[in-house]
Phi, psi and omega in degrees: 000135180293135180237349182259130180291154180199163165229123181234153174236126176238158187235139173219105184057240183262016183245132172252130177254115178257117184241138177236153179211141169214136184299338178272069176054037179057038172278165188242117161281165183303318183299323182282329174297321177295320177299317181294317177302313181295322180296319180289316179297323183297333182283345180300327183269001179266099185286349178280344183260133180243336185225139173247132170255122178258124183214165172241161181277162177089173184255349187260260186287136170287308180196127181268012176085213184285152178288117178297322180303316182287324177302320181291342180272350179294125185236355177209170184300319182296314178298319180298312178298320180295318181299310183286342174293343179302309178290326177301317182294320178295313181298318178293325176296319178293318180297318186268356178302143178269014177245152170285133182248123178255129179263139175247108186246102188266347185202194187304144186222128184233145170052241182303333176296325176295323176298319177298315179300319182292331182278353173286154180277339183201140184228141171248136182216160173256168180291352175276355188272062174287157188228154179206139170250096188265007190301319181298330181292340177249016171089005175243207178202164181278052190292319183292318184273348185307314181302320180291318181291315179298323179301327180273313190252349180086160183295319181300316178292324176299315179298317180301319184282316186289317185286336174264065195288346185256000182243146179281146167258140184288162175299327177296321176298315179297323177292313180298330181262014170075009173290319175258134182273319177228144185231138185228157180292326182210171185291328180298311177298317181300312184295323178297313180292321181297316181297317178298315182295311182297320180296315179295315181299323183289351177268354182283163179302119183299328178293320179294320178298317181294318178296325178292321177302316180297320178297316182299330184254016177305141177087005181249015187298340182269007188290333177305316179282314185301312184291329175294319178296320179294322178298324179293324178297310180296322180297328177285316183294327184293344178277350184291152177301322180304311184291318179301315179295319181293319179297318179295322178294318179298317181296328182283349183287000000 
């Protein structure tokens, strides 16, 4: 069993597959968020690539969000803002990428992982891919990822999900609310459909794909600033006694 975290990029014809792994349910420490940001940005200059598939390793969790261990080490406002800027940087890299990004969501997804799914241009998921925004339960909020999530599912669904911070929403709920584009009974069916879709998409005119990408993200031009401001809000809240106690309680479960 793999125990070392990684971010890797592999190539197949005009498709780049960016895969991430962390032994703690594919959660993200800051260093790995930076690796993922760099991997996505690096593909912008590769003219042979037209489509990116974003996936995580393993059969269970797609992404458990931010690393609780690292969150507990945040001791000042600057560190807090920097930590939450990690997900902001990934989302902005996905938004500004000149490639269409397809997400492969095979299992449970929490917090920042929901943000990654929302920042994809098209998503494939299995019925095991239930989702949760648990941030309010630990004294913070999904402030950094909110713009990406709201853009996909709208404010009413965001409120339903965020305020019910301790309960999972089913993959069917995520599909009905447009977070997931296609939904499958199992990973085998999903992967077969994803490969066909990505292969077909990669044969389209790259200029047309890029122009379509820009259209899909119209109105988000202020996100470089907005997500940084949101990271500062979370960075302040994570220093509160409420959050420190809640994180320790979660870790003890």
